[in-house]
VEXDREN-2710 file (C-alpha; in Angstrom, 1 decimal):
% VEXDREN-2710
k/r/px/py/pz
1/UNK/27.4/31.4/23.5
2/UNK/28.6/30.6/27.0
3/UNK/28.1/27.1/28.4
4/UNK/24.8/26.7/30.2
5/UNK/24.3/24.5/33.2
6/UNK/23.1/21.5/31.3
7/UNK/26.0/21.6/28.8
8/UNK/28.5/22.1/31.6
9/UNK/27.2/19.0/33.4
10/UNK/27.2/17.1/30.0
11/UNK/30.8/18.2/29.2
12/UNK/32.0/17.4/32.8
13/UNK/30.5/14.0/32.6
14/UNK/32.3/13.3/29.3
15/UNK/35.7/14.4/30.8
16/UNK/35.2/12.3/33.9
17/UNK/34.3/9.2/31.7
18/UNK/37.3/9.8/29.6
19/UNK/39.7/9.7/32.5
20/UNK/37.9/6.8/34.1
21/UNK/38.6/4.8/30.9
22/UNK/42.3/5.7/31.2
23/UNK/42.2/8.0/28.1
24/UNK/45.5/9.7/27.8
25/UNK/44.6/13.1/26.3
26/UNK/48.2/14.1/25.4
27/UNK/49.3/13.0/22.0
28/UNK/46.2/10.8/21.6
29/UNK/44.3/12.5/18.8
30/UNK/44.7/12.5/15.0
31/UNK/42.7/15.8/14.7
32/UNK/41.7/18.4/17.3
33/UNK/39.2/21.1/16.5
34/UNK/39.8/23.7/19.1
35/UNK/38.2/27.0/20.3
36/UNK/35.0/26.3/18.4
37/UNK/31.4/27.0/19.2
38/UNK/29.5/23.7/19.0
39/UNK/26.1/23.3/17.4
40/UNK/25.8/19.6/18.2
41/UNK/22.9/18.9/15.9
42/UNK/20.3/18.2/18.6
43/UNK/18.9/21.7/18.7
44/UNK/20.5/22.3/22.1
45/UNK/22.0/25.7/22.8
46/UNK/25.4/26.5/21.4
47/UNK/28.4/25.9/23.7
48/UNK/32.2/26.3/23.6
49/UNK/34.3/23.2/23.4
50/UNK/37.1/21.4/21.6
51/UNK/36.6/18.2/19.6
52/UNK/39.1/15.3/19.7
53/UNK/39.0/12.9/16.8
54/UNK/40.8/9.6/16.4
55/UNK/40.5/7.5/13.2
56/UNK/36.9/7.8/12.1
57/UNK/35.2/8.6/15.4
58/UNK/34.7/11.6/17.8
59/UNK/36.6/10.5/20.9
60/UNK/36.2/13.6/23.1
61/UNK/34.2/16.8/23.5
62/UNK/35.4/19.3/26.1
63/UNK/38.6/21.1/27.1
64/UNK/41.6/19.9/25.1
65/UNK/43.9/22.9/25.8
66/UNK/46.6/20.5/27.1
67/UNK/46.3/17.9/24.4
68/UNK/48.2/17.6/21.2
69/UNK/47.3/16.1/17.8
70/UNK/48.7/15.3/14.4
71/UNK/46.6/18.2/13.1
72/UNK/44.9/21.0/14.8
73/UNK/42.1/23.1/13.4
74/UNK/41.6/26.5/15.1
75/UNK/37.8/27.1/15.0
76/UNK/37.9/30.4/16.9
77/UNK/34.8/32.5/16.0
78/UNK/33.5/29.5/13.9
79/UNK/30.6/27.1/14.4
80/UNK/31.4/23.4/14.5
81/UNK/28.6/21.2/13.5
82/UNK/27.8/17.6/12.3
83/UNK/28.2/17.1/8.6
84/UNK/25.0/17.9/6.7
85/UNK/22.8/15.0/5.6
86/UNK/21.0/15.9/2.3
87/UNK/17.9/13.7/2.6
88/UNK/16.6/14.3/-0.9
89/UNK/19.1/14.2/-3.8
90/UNK/19.4/12.9/-7.3
91/UNK/23.2/12.3/-7.2
92/UNK/23.1/8.6/-7.8
93/UNK/25.3/7.8/-10.8
94/UNK/27.0/11.2/-10.6
95/UNK/29.3/9.7/-8.0
96/UNK/30.7/7.4/-10.6
97/UNK/31.3/10.4/-12.9
98/UNK/32.7/12.7/-10.2
99/UNK/33.5/10.9/-6.9
100/UNK/34.6/14.2/-5.3
101/UNK/31.0/15.4/-5.3
102/UNK/32.3/19.0/-5.4
103/UNK/29.0/21.0/-5.3
104/UNK/27.8/19.1/-2.2
105/UNK/31.0/18.6/-0.2
106/UNK/31.9/22.3/-0.4
107/UNK/28.7/23.3/1.2
108/UNK/29.2/20.9/4.1
109/UNK/27.2/17.9/2.9
110/UNK/28.9/14.7/4.1
111/UNK/26.0/12.3/3.3
112/UNK/23.8/12.1/0.2
113/UNK/20.5/10.2/0.1
114/UNK/19.7/9.2/-3.5
115/UNK/17.0/7.2/-5.2
116/UNK/14.3/9.8/-4.9
117/UNK/11.1/10.6/-6.8
118/UNK/10.5/7.1/-7.8
119/UNK/13.8/6.6/-9.7
120/UNK/17.0/5.0/-8.4
121/UNK/20.2/3.7/-9.9
122/UNK/18.9/0.2/-9.3
123/UNK/17.4/-2.3/-10.0
124/UNK/17.6/-1.8/-13.8
125/UNK/15.3/-3.3/-16.4
126/UNK/16.6/-4.0/-19.9
127/UNK/15.7/-0.5/-21.2
128/UNK/17.4/1.4/-18.3
129/UNK/20.4/-0.9/-18.4
130/UNK/20.8/-0.1/-22.1
131/UNK/20.3/3.6/-21.6
132/UNK/22.9/3.8/-18.9
133/UNK/25.3/1.7/-20.9
134/UNK/25.1/4.1/-23.8
135/UNK/24.9/7.5/-22.0
136/UNK/27.6/6.8/-19.4
137/UNK/29.9/5.2/-22.0
138/UNK/29.5/7.9/-24.6
139/UNK/29.4/10.9/-22.4
140/UNK/31.7/9.8/-19.5
141/UNK/33.7/6.8/-20.7
142/UNK/32.2/4.7/-17.8
143/UNK/31.1/1.1/-18.2
144/UNK/27.9/0.1/-16.4
145/UNK/28.4/-3.4/-15.0
146/UNK/25.5/-3.3/-12.6
147/UNK/21.8/-4.1/-12.4
148/UNK/21.2/-4.5/-8.7
149/UNK/21.7/-2.4/-5.6
150/UNK/24.5/-4.6/-4.3
151/UNK/26.4/-4.4/-7.6
152/UNK/26.0/-0.6/-7.7
153/UNK/27.1/-0.2/-4.2
154/UNK/30.1/-2.4/-4.8
155/UNK/31.1/-0.3/-7.8
156/UNK/30.9/2.9/-5.6
157/UNK/33.1/1.3/-3.0
158/UNK/35.6/0.0/-5.5
159/UNK/35.9/3.4/-7.2
160/UNK/35.7/5.3/-3.8
161/UNK/33.7/8.4/-3.1
162/UNK/34.3/11.6/-1.1
163/UNK/31.1/11.6/0.9
164/UNK/28.7/9.0/2.3
165/UNK/25.9/7.7/0.2
166/UNK/22.7/5.8/0.9
167/UNK/19.6/5.4/-1.3
168/UNK/15.9/4.7/-1.5
169/UNK/14.7/2.3/-4.2
170/UNK/12.3/3.8/-6.7
171/UNK/8.9/2.3/-7.2
172/UNK/9.3/3.3/-10.9
173/UNK/12.2/0.9/-11.2
174/UNK/10.4/-1.9/-9.4
175/UNK/7.3/-1.3/-11.6
176/UNK/9.3/-1.3/-14.8
177/UNK/10.7/-4.7/-13.9
178/UNK/7.5/-6.3/-12.8
179/UNK/4.8/-4.6/-14.9
180/UNK/6.5/-2.6/-17.6
181/UNK/6.2/1.1/-18.4
182/UNK/2.5/1.4/-19.4
183/UNK/-0.5/2.5/-17.4
184/UNK/-1.9/-0.8/-16.4
185/UNK/-2.9/-2.4/-13.1
186/UNK/-0.6/-5.2/-12.0
187/UNK/-1.8/-8.7/-11.8
188/UNK/-1.5/-10.6/-8.4
189/UNK/1.7/-12.2/-9.6
190/UNK/3.2/-8.9/-10.7
191/UNK/2.3/-7.2/-7.4
192/UNK/3.9/-10.1/-5.5
193/UNK/7.0/-9.7/-7.7
194/UNK/7.2/-6.0/-6.8
195/UNK/6.8/-6.8/-3.1
196/UNK/9.6/-9.4/-3.4
197/UNK/11.9/-7.0/-5.2
198/UNK/11.3/-4.3/-2.6
199/UNK/11.8/-6.7/0.3
200/UNK/15.1/-7.8/-1.1
201/UNK/16.3/-4.2/-1.3
202/UNK/15.1/-3.5/2.3
203/UNK/16.9/-6.6/3.5
204/UNK/20.1/-5.4/1.9
205/UNK/19.9/-2.0/3.7
206/UNK/18.0/0.3/1.4
207/UNK/16.5/3.3/3.2
208/UNK/13.0/2.7/2.0
209/UNK/10.7/3.2/-1.0
210/UNK/10.4/6.4/-3.1
211/UNK/7.7/7.3/-5.5
212/UNK/7.5/9.9/-8.2
213/UNK/3.8/10.1/-8.8
214/UNK/4.1/12.9/-11.4
215/UNK/6.5/10.7/-13.5
216/UNK/6.0/7.6/-15.6
217/UNK/6.0/4.8/-14.8
218/UNK/5.8/5.6/-11.0
219/UNK/2.6/7.5/-11.6
220/UNK/0.7/4.5/-12.7
221/UNK/0.7/3.0/-9.2
222/UNK/-2.6/3.6/-7.4
223/UNK/-3.3/3.7/-3.7
224/UNK/-3.9/0.0/-3.4
225/UNK/-0.6/-0.9/-5.0
226/UNK/1.3/1.7/-3.0
227/UNK/-0.3/0.6/0.3
228/UNK/0.7/-3.0/-0.3
229/UNK/4.3/-1.9/-1.0
230/UNK/4.3/0.3/2.1
231/UNK/3.3/-2.6/4.3
232/UNK/6.6/-4.2/3.3
233/UNK/8.4/-0.9/4.0
234/UNK/6.7/-0.9/7.5
235/UNK/7.9/-4.4/8.2
236/UNK/11.5/-3.2/8.0
237/UNK/10.8/0.1/9.8
238/UNK/11.9/2.0/6.7
239/UNK/10.4/5.1/5.0
240/UNK/8.0/5.8/2.2
241/UNK/9.3/9.0/0.5
242/UNK/6.9/10.4/-2.0
243/UNK/7.0/13.0/-4.7
244/UNK/3.3/13.3/-4.5
245/UNK/0.8/13.0/-7.4
246/UNK/0.3/16.7/-7.5
247/UNK/2.0/19.7/-6.0
248/UNK/-0.3/22.5/-7.2
249/UNK/-4.0/22.4/-8.1
250/UNK/-4.8/19.1/-6.2
251/UNK/-2.1/19.2/-3.6
252/UNK/-4.5/18.7/-0.7
253/UNK/-5.9/15.5/-2.4
254/UNK/-2.3/14.4/-3.0
255/UNK/-1.3/14.9/0.7
256/UNK/-4.5/13.1/1.8
257/UNK/-3.5/10.1/-0.5
258/UNK/0.0/9.9/1.0
259/UNK/-1.3/10.1/4.6
260/UNK/-4.0/7.4/3.9
261/UNK/-1.4/5.1/2.4
262/UNK/1.0/5.4/5.3
263/UNK/-1.8/5.3/7.9
264/UNK/-3.1/2.0/6.5
265/UNK/0.4/0.5/6.2
266/UNK/1.6/1.9/9.6
267/UNK/4.6/3.4/7.7
268/UNK/6.8/6.4/8.2
269/UNK/6.1/9.1/5.6
270/UNK/8.4/11.7/4.1
271/UNK/6.9/14.2/1.7
272/UNK/9.4/15.3/-0.9
273/UNK/10.1/19.0/-1.6
274/UNK/6.9/20.3/0.0
275/UNK/5.5/23.2/-2.0
276/UNK/2.3/25.0/-3.1
277/UNK/3.0/25.4/-6.8
278/UNK/1.6/28.1/-9.0
279/UNK/0.1/31.4/-7.8
280/UNK/-3.5/30.1/-7.7
281/UNK/-2.5/27.6/-4.9
282/UNK/-0.3/29.7/-2.7
283/UNK/-3.2/30.2/-0.2
284/UNK/-3.4/26.5/0.5
285/UNK/-0.3/26.6/2.7
286/UNK/-2.4/26.8/5.9
287/UNK/-4.6/23.9/4.9
288/UNK/-1.6/21.6/4.1
289/UNK/0.1/22.6/7.4
290/UNK/-3.0/21.6/9.2
291/UNK/-3.2/18.3/7.5
292/UNK/0.4/17.5/8.2
293/UNK/0.3/18.6/11.9
294/UNK/-3.0/16.8/12.6
295/UNK/-1.5/13.6/11.1
296/UNK/1.6/13.9/13.3
297/UNK/-0.6/14.5/16.4
298/UNK/-2.6/11.4/15.6
299/UNK/0.6/9.3/15.6
300/UNK/1.7/9.2/12.0
301/UNK/5.4/9.5/11.6
302/UNK/5.3/12.3/9.1
303/UNK/8.0/14.8/7.9
304/UNK/8.7/16.7/4.7
305/UNK/11.8/18.3/3.1
306/UNK/12.3/21.5/1.1
307/UNK/15.0/23.3/-0.7
308/UNK/15.4/27.1/-0.1
309/UNK/14.4/28.4/-3.6
310/UNK/11.1/29.5/-5.2
311/UNK/11.7/27.6/-8.5
312/UNK/11.6/23.8/-9.1
313/UNK/13.5/21.8/-11.7
314/UNK/12.2/18.9/-13.8
315/UNK/12.1/17.6/-17.3
316/UNK/10.2/19.5/-20.0
317/UNK/8.4/16.3/-20.7
318/UNK/6.5/16.8/-17.5
319/UNK/4.5/19.4/-19.4
320/UNK/2.8/16.8/-21.6
321/UNK/0.1/14.4/-20.3
322/UNK/1.2/11.5/-18.2
323/UNK/-0.7/9.1/-20.5
324/UNK/1.4/10.2/-23.4
325/UNK/4.6/9.4/-21.4
326/UNK/3.8/5.6/-21.4
327/UNK/6.3/3.1/-22.7
328/UNK/9.6/3.6/-24.4
329/UNK/11.0/6.9/-25.6
330/UNK/10.3/6.0/-29.2
331/UNK/6.7/5.3/-28.3
332/UNK/6.4/8.7/-26.6
333/UNK/7.9/10.5/-29.5
334/UNK/5.5/8.8/-31.9
335/UNK/2.5/10.1/-29.9
336/UNK/4.0/13.6/-30.0
337/UNK/3.9/13.3/-33.8
338/UNK/0.4/11.8/-34.0
339/UNK/-1.9/14.4/-35.5
340/UNK/-5.0/12.9/-33.8
341/UNK/-3.4/13.2/-30.4
342/UNK/-1.9/16.7/-30.8
343/UNK/-5.1/18.6/-29.9
344/UNK/-5.5/16.9/-26.5
345/UNK/-1.8/17.2/-25.8
346/UNK/-1.9/20.9/-26.7
347/UNK/-4.8/21.5/-24.4
348/UNK/-3.0/20.0/-21.4
349/UNK/0.3/21.6/-22.2
350/UNK/-1.1/25.1/-22.7
351/UNK/-3.1/24.7/-19.4
352/UNK/0.2/24.0/-17.6
353/UNK/1.7/27.1/-19.1
354/UNK/-1.2/29.2/-17.9
355/UNK/-1.1/27.7/-14.4
356/UNK/2.5/28.6/-13.8
357/UNK/1.8/32.1/-14.9
358/UNK/3.1/32.0/-18.5
359/UNK/5.9/30.4/-20.5
360/UNK/8.3/33.2/-19.4
361/UNK/8.4/31.3/-16.1
362/UNK/9.8/28.1/-17.6
363/UNK/13.5/28.4/-18.3
364/UNK/15.8/25.8/-20.1
365/UNK/18.6/24.6/-17.8
366/UNK/20.0/21.5/-19.6
367/UNK/20.0/20.4/-23.3
368/UNK/22.4/17.7/-24.6
369/UNK/22.2/18.3/-28.4
370/UNK/24.1/21.1/-30.2
371/UNK/21.1/22.5/-32.2
372/UNK/19.4/24.1/-29.2
373/UNK/22.3/24.9/-26.9
374/UNK/21.5/28.6/-27.3
375/UNK/18.2/28.0/-25.5
376/UNK/19.9/27.3/-22.2
377/UNK/19.2/30.1/-19.8
378/UNK/16.3/31.4/-21.9
379/UNK/12.6/30.9/-21.3
380/UNK/10.3/28.8/-23.5
381/UNK/8.5/32.0/-24.5
382/UNK/11.7/33.7/-25.6
383/UNK/12.9/30.7/-27.6
384/UNK/9.6/30.2/-29.3
385/UNK/9.4/33.8/-30.2
386/UNK/12.9/33.7/-31.7
387/UNK/11.7/30.9/-34.0
388/UNK/8.4/32.4/-34.8
389/UNK/6.5/29.5/-33.2
390/UNK/3.8/29.3/-30.6
391/UNK/5.1/27.8/-27.3
392/UNK/3.4/24.5/-27.7
393/UNK/4.7/23.9/-31.2
394/UNK/8.2/24.8/-30.0
395/UNK/7.9/22.5/-27.0
396/UNK/6.9/19.5/-29.1
397/UNK/9.6/20.3/-31.6
398/UNK/12.4/20.4/-29.1
399/UNK/11.2/17.4/-27.2
400/UNK/11.2/15.3/-30.4
401/UNK/14.6/16.6/-31.5
402/UNK/16.2/16.0/-28.1
403/UNK/14.4/12.7/-27.4
404/UNK/12.9/14.1/-24.2
405/UNK/16.3/14.8/-22.6
406/UNK/15.6/18.4/-21.6
407/UNK/15.8/20.0/-18.1
408/UNK/13.9/23.1/-17.1
409/UNK/13.5/25.4/-14.1
410/UNK/10.0/26.5/-13.3
411/UNK/9.4/29.7/-11.2
412/UNK/6.2/28.7/-9.4
413/UNK/6.5/29.3/-5.7
414/UNK/6.0/32.1/-3.2
415/UNK/8.9/33.4/-1.1
416/UNK/6.6/33.9/1.9
417/UNK/5.4/30.3/1.7
418/UNK/9.0/29.2/1.4
419/UNK/9.9/30.9/4.6
420/UNK/7.0/29.3/6.4
421/UNK/7.8/25.9/5.1
422/UNK/11.5/26.1/6.1
423/UNK/10.5/27.2/9.6
424/UNK/8.0/24.4/10.2
425/UNK/9.1/22.0/13.0
426/UNK/8.5/18.9/10.8
427/UNK/10.4/20.2/7.8
428/UNK/14.0/19.2/7.0
429/UNK/16.4/20.6/4.3
430/UNK/16.7/18.5/1.1
431/UNK/18.3/20.0/-2.0
432/UNK/16.5/17.9/-4.6
433/UNK/19.8/18.4/-6.5
434/UNK/22.7/16.4/-7.8
435/UNK/26.4/16.5/-6.9
436/UNK/27.9/18.4/-9.8
437/UNK/31.0/20.3/-10.6
438/UNK/32.0/23.4/-12.7
439/UNK/34.2/21.2/-14.8
440/UNK/33.7/18.6/-17.6
441/UNK/30.3/17.2/-18.6
442/UNK/28.8/17.9/-15.2
443/UNK/29.6/21.5/-15.6
444/UNK/27.5/21.9/-18.7
445/UNK/24.2/23.8/-18.8
446/UNK/22.7/25.9/-16.1
447/UNK/21.4/23.5/-13.4
448/UNK/19.3/24.7/-10.6
449/UNK/21.6/26.5/-8.1
450/UNK/20.3/24.2/-5.3
451/UNK/23.0/21.7/-6.3
452/UNK/25.6/24.3/-5.1
453/UNK/23.8/26.3/-2.5
454/UNK/20.9/24.7/-0.6
455/UNK/22.6/24.1/2.8
456/UNK/24.6/27.3/2.8
457/UNK/21.7/29.4/1.7
458/UNK/19.7/28.1/4.7
459/UNK/22.6/29.1/6.9
460/UNK/23.5/32.5/5.4
461/UNK/20.2/33.9/4.0
462/UNK/17.5/32.3/6.1
463/UNK/19.3/31.9/9.4
464/UNK/21.7/34.8/9.6
465/UNK/20.0/37.4/7.4
466/UNK/16.3/36.6/7.6
467/UNK/16.5/35.3/11.2
468/UNK/13.9/32.6/10.5
469/UNK/15.6/30.4/13.2
470/UNK/18.8/30.2/15.2
471/UNK/21.9/28.3/14.2
472/UNK/20.9/25.4/16.5
473/UNK/17.6/24.9/14.6
474/UNK/19.2/25.4/11.1
475/UNK/21.8/22.7/11.9
476/UNK/19.3/20.3/13.4
477/UNK/17.2/20.4/10.2
478/UNK/20.3/19.3/8.2
479/UNK/21.8/16.8/10.7
480/UNK/20.0/14.9/13.5
481/UNK/16.5/15.2/12.0
482/UNK/17.4/13.4/8.7
483/UNK/19.6/10.9/10.6
484/UNK/16.8/10.0/13.0
485/UNK/14.2/9.9/10.3
486/UNK/16.4/7.5/8.2
487/UNK/17.6/5.7/11.3
488/UNK/21.3/6.3/10.3
489/UNK/23.3/5.2/13.3
490/UNK/25.9/7.3/15.0
491/UNK/25.8/10.2/12.6
492/UNK/24.0/13.6/12.6
493/UNK/25.1/14.6/16.1
494/UNK/28.5/15.6/17.6
495/UNK/28.8/13.0/20.3
496/UNK/31.5/10.7/21.6
497/UNK/31.8/7.5/19.6
498/UNK/29.8/9.0/16.7
499/UNK/31.4/9.1/13.3
500/UNK/33.5/12.2/12.7
501/UNK/31.5/13.8/9.9
502/UNK/32.2/17.4/10.9
503/UNK/31.8/20.9/9.4
504/UNK/33.5/24.1/10.5
505/UNK/31.8/27.2/9.1
506/UNK/32.1/30.9/9.5
507/UNK/28.7/32.2/10.7
508/UNK/29.6/35.7/9.6
509/UNK/30.4/34.9/6.0
510/UNK/28.7/31.6/5.1
511/UNK/26.5/32.2/2.0
512/UNK/25.6/30.6/-1.4
513/UNK/27.0/32.2/-4.5
514/UNK/25.2/30.1/-7.2
515/UNK/22.5/31.9/-9.1
516/UNK/20.0/30.8/-11.8
517/UNK/22.0/32.8/-14.3
518/UNK/25.4/31.5/-13.1
519/UNK/24.9/28.3/-11.0
520/UNK/28.4/26.8/-11.2
521/UNK/29.8/28.7/-8.2
522/UNK/31.0/27.3/-4.9
523/UNK/29.7/28.9/-1.7
524/UNK/31.7/30.9/0.8
525/UNK/32.2/30.3/4.5
526/UNK/32.5/26.4/4.7
527/UNK/36.1/26.3/5.9
528/UNK/36.7/22.6/6.9
529/UNK/34.8/19.4/6.3
530/UNK/35.7/16.0/7.8
531/UNK/34.2/12.8/6.4
532/UNK/34.7/9.7/8.6
533/UNK/37.5/11.5/10.4
534/UNK/39.4/12.4/7.2
535/UNK/40.1/16.0/6.5
536/UNK/38.4/16.5/3.1
537/UNK/37.8/20.3/2.8
538/UNK/40.7/22.3/4.2
539/UNK/40.5/26.1/4.3
540/UNK/37.6/25.9/1.9
541/UNK/39.5/23.7/-0.7
542/UNK/39.0/20.1/-1.6
543/UNK/42.1/18.1/-0.8
544/UNK/41.5/15.0/-2.9
545/UNK/40.3/12.7/-0.1
546/UNK/37.9/9.9/-0.9
547/UNK/36.8/8.9/2.6
548/UNK/33.1/8.4/2.0
549/UNK/31.2/5.2/2.6
550/UNK/28.1/3.4/1.3
551/UNK/25.6/3.4/4.2
552/UNK/23.0/0.7/4.7
553/UNK/20.1/0.7/7.0
554/UNK/20.5/-1.8/9.8
END
């Protein structure tokens, strides 16, 4: 951990520059983080240095032993890193419900990127606006006076948030507005409307376009439509972030589609939560790595993200055919009751259960209604057996009763593949989770533990214990890599004049505590978090600071 020659020259240059600018080190800092070991986010070797912060920026990195500050954090035997940027989240409206974003902030996340998997908090068509108005009002006493990105961002800024937030715009939202929610091809005018809506969002600083090609109505977009939209994304040097059309049996075809779209559009590609789902597909890992690496070598700007768990989380409705999920909720429920359609729905659903290895691998994590609350934490197989029903009949019964609002966790991935994916040079860390809290409505159910543990699990389990990579690489995958991919300026690296999003963690103790059985547990080892220079986590505890900002791509 000693300073190497390159870092010595770097630090000396910073000190010289500071004095040449007339910087008075004494009594000049609001916060000093002293005696720490710096992981600067670039992947460079660790080095010893102090950090001097004034207002919202890092002002000095070097020796501050003779300086004073309003507040001093002693980081002896600790690692000091940039705040973590979670490139793939579904936090979105949760920041209105719980601005402190406990589950993320306490694991060192200082920036959340929402709007993934084809669904964003904006723009809202009439159905989405009505759904938000009812659900947020009834469950959280929150009015929803927004439809557009600017209105949503203004609401976040007015209410204030504890971490930074940026978002993609979902192609599902855009398609619902321009085409509707059914599986039809857009007319020329409808396609132009989608392109115009997308361009407006990119002009206003959206990070790019996301798709959720396993979810309606995002899934109804074909390659031609997506390529045309990605040409607009390319025009603004933004990102196409895709939950691909398939992540198991036809994953290679899905990756090929994503690569073809972005190659034709000359667009930067981010593959969401890369995985090889279901045991029959675990062997495909080498093939998909080859596809991704060859595309990168050919010049495509391609990356992927992944959370450090072998189970995914989605809605139970994803286990019925995509064609059945067209239109409104009432229309979907009517199809689930249609005796003529039930045989084909059954065939598809039962095949999904077989492919994942059996219904014991699908576990309920979130149910709103009271009737089925005792199913949370149990598998589909267990709940169906308790009710003397076969799994398909129980699935349709509960989907109808709960109006499709059911979350599940599916155990479908290989631990060996997970380690290989996390270690890949082009892979970043993205939780695919929301900012939640153990308290109130967001503390209900048993959400996937990734909401509480993704970043710290990478540090504690896969870096320290499994030794997949060093601290420098682990931090880089959560800081400078997402910042550079998203083109977020002056964040993701500990560098002079960069924003002071900073984490101090204990490399000996940092670890996730959340489990699938008991997910609402904060991690250990994250001792201090600064957001825009404001001390937000102090000695492991949130101190009621709302210093986050809405970030727009420029």
